[in-house]
C-alpha distance (Angstrom), angle and dihedral (degrees) to the residues before:
residue distance angle dihedral
M1 . . .
T2 3.78 . .
R3 3.78 91.7 .
L4 3.77 90.4 53.2
N5 3.82 90.4 51.8
V6 3.81 91.9 50.0
V7 3.81 92.0 48.3
M8 3.80 90.9 48.3
L9 3.83 90.8 47.8
I10 3.81 90.7 52.1
M11 3.81 90.3 48.1
L12 3.81 90.4 48.6
L13 3.82 91.6 51.5
A14 3.80 91.9 46.6
S15 3.80 90.5 48.7
S16 3.82 91.4 48.7
I17 3.80 92.4 50.0
Y18 3.80 90.5 47.9
L19 3.82 90.8 49.6
V20 3.81 91.8 51.3
R21 3.80 91.2 48.6
V22 3.82 92.9 48.9
S23 3.81 90.9 48.2
Y24 3.80 90.7 50.1
D25 3.81 91.8 49.1
A26 3.81 91.0 48.5
R27 3.82 91.5 52.2
R28 3.80 91.8 46.5
L29 3.81 92.4 49.3
F30 3.80 91.5 47.1
A31 3.81 89.9 52.2
E32 3.81 90.7 49.9
L33 3.80 90.6 48.3
D34 3.80 91.3 51.1
K35 3.80 90.9 48.8
A36 3.82 91.5 49.0
Q37 3.81 91.4 49.6
S38 3.81 90.6 50.9
E39 3.78 90.3 50.3
E40 3.81 89.8 48.4
R41 3.81 90.7 54.3
L42 3.81 90.8 49.8
L43 3.80 91.4 48.9
D44 3.81 91.2 49.0
I45 3.81 90.0 52.5
E46 3.81 91.2 48.1
F47 3.82 90.9 48.0
E48 3.80 92.0 52.2
R49 3.80 90.5 48.1
L50 3.79 92.0 50.4
K51 3.79 91.9 45.9
T52 3.80 90.4 53.0
E53 3.80 91.2 46.8
K54 3.80 90.4 50.3
Q55 3.80 91.1 52.3
S56 3.80 91.6 50.2
Q57 3.82 91.8 48.2
A58 3.82 93.2 49.5
T59 3.79 98.0 59.1
P60 3.82 112.4 128.8
S61 3.80 93.8 -119.5
R62 3.80 92.1 51.7
V63 3.82 92.2 47.6
E64 3.80 90.9 49.3
K65 3.81 92.1 48.0
T66 3.81 91.4 50.0
A67 3.82 91.3 47.2
R68 3.79 91.6 51.8
E69 3.82 97.5 43.4
K70 3.79 105.6 35.1
L71 3.80 102.6 25.5
A72 3.82 97.7 32.6
M73 3.79 90.8 -132.1
R74 3.78 122.9 159.0
T75 3.78 136.5 -162.1
A76 3.79 114.5 -84.4
S77 3.78 114.8 -113.5
P78 3.80 131.8 179.0
A79 3.82 89.5 -106.5
I80 3.82 93.3 62.9
T81 3.80 98.9 31.2
Q82 3.79 118.4 107.8
Y83 3.77 116.9 -158.2
V84 3.78 119.7 -151.1
T85 3.77 119.4 -157.8
Y86 3.76 126.2 -160.7
A87 3.82 93.6 -114.1
K88 3.79 92.5 56.1
A89 3.77 91.8 44.5
A90 3.82 92.7 50.1
A91 3.83 92.5 47.7
S92 3.79 91.4 52.6
T93 3.82 95.0 54.0
P94 3.83 116.0 107.4
T95 3.82 92.7 -115.7
G96 3.81 93.0 55.2
G97 3.77 94.0 -108.8
T98 3.82 97.3 -76.8
R99 3.73 125.0 122.9
């Protein structure tokens, strides 16, 4: 009978230690989950902000202003437009335009 009591005591201690460990792991995982959800909310807010900023930067007037100021581009007009025809393009190829 004494052996049975000792074995049951050892099993009880092992079970108690296991229960404490599982409880600790559950709390730790819950804390990590909460932290990840908070980070997700912050990233969603940042994404929405960046999406709005992108839309405001991509307006046609802003693109045109940037093209004129930073890239020194100008509006195409018939006076500065060069038209390329297929015959000219074929004659200027290295093989002489024949196949």
